[in-house]
N, C-alpha and C positions, 0 to 999 in steps of 0.2 A: 657267404663270406665275401667281403669286398676289399680290394687293395687299392689304395690311392697313392700314386707316386707324384713327386714334385721335385723341383730344384734344378731342372734342366735350363739351358739357355745358351747364349752365345759368349764364347770366351776366346781370347787369343792364345796361341800356342805358348806353353809354359805356365799357363794360368791354372786355377783350381776351381772346382765346383763340388758341392756336396748335395747328393741326392738323398731324398727321404722317401720312405714308403710305410704306410700305416695299414695294418689289417684290422678290419672291424666286422662285427656280426657275431653270430652264434657258432661256437666251436668248442670241442673238448680240449684240443691241444694243437699247437703249431710246432712242427719239428723243424727241419732246416728251412732257411730262407735264402733266396738266390737273387742275384742280378744277372740278367742277360742283356745283350744288345744286338741290334740288327742294323747294319749299315746298308745304304742303298745298293740294290743288286746283289746282296750277299745273304747267306743264311744266318739265322739267329744263332748266336754263340753264347756259351756260358762265360761270364766274367768273373764272378766270385760267389762263394757259398759260405754261410755261417750256420753251424748247428746249434741246437739248444744249449749244448755245453760250452759253446763259444769257439769251437774249432773252426778254422777258416781254410779256404782253398782258393787259389787264384789261377786264372789263365796266365800262361807264360808272358803274354804280351802286356800285362798290366802289373806284374809282380814288382814290388818296390815303389810303385807309383800310386796304386789304389789301395784303400783300406776299407774292408767291410766290417760293420759292427751292428750290434743288435741290442735292443732294449725291449724285452717281452715281445709284443706284437709289432714293433717298429724295427725296420732295418734301414741302415744308412750306407752310403757309398761315398767315401771321401776320395776325390780324384785330384791328384796333384800332377804337376809336370805334364799337362795335357798336350797331346799331339793331334795334328789334323786327322790322322787315321783313327782317332778315338771318336770321331763324328759318327753318331748313330742315334737311333731311338733306343732308350734304355728301359727295360722292363723288369719289374720286381715280381717275384712269385713266392708262394708259401706252400709248404707241404703240410696240409691240414687234416686233422682227424676230427670229423664233426661230432662223433660220439665214441664211447668206449668200444662199441661193437662194429663200427664202420671202418673201412680201410682208409689209408692216407690218400688224399686226392690233392692234385696240384691246382692252385688258384693263381691267376695272373692279374697284375695291374694293367692300367691302360697305356702305359708307356710315357716317357718324357724325353723330348728331343734335346740332345747335346750337340752343339756345333762348335768346332774348334777351327778358328781361322789361322792361316799361316802368316 
């Protein structure tokens, strides 16, 4: 299973970006999909999660500004009112079951850089 993220770039504070991530390959099912981010010198942190049923959860730092959504094997992150502290490499992942008999495993995309200038 491969995940391909896109949509990062340079934006001014207050601006918006939309990240996309597509999962491809052979699998039985994809459960939750997440977006993480890692800023320079900091640990990777969970930004948002969306389940198969469409339930969502957000980090406190992005609530009200970011929206995660999903369309089957695609996951999106709409980021509004961006702040310089949102600057990071953003990673998508997927909780994948390769077959009915195998456990759920976590697959990661390659990351896309978001830079917010002040």
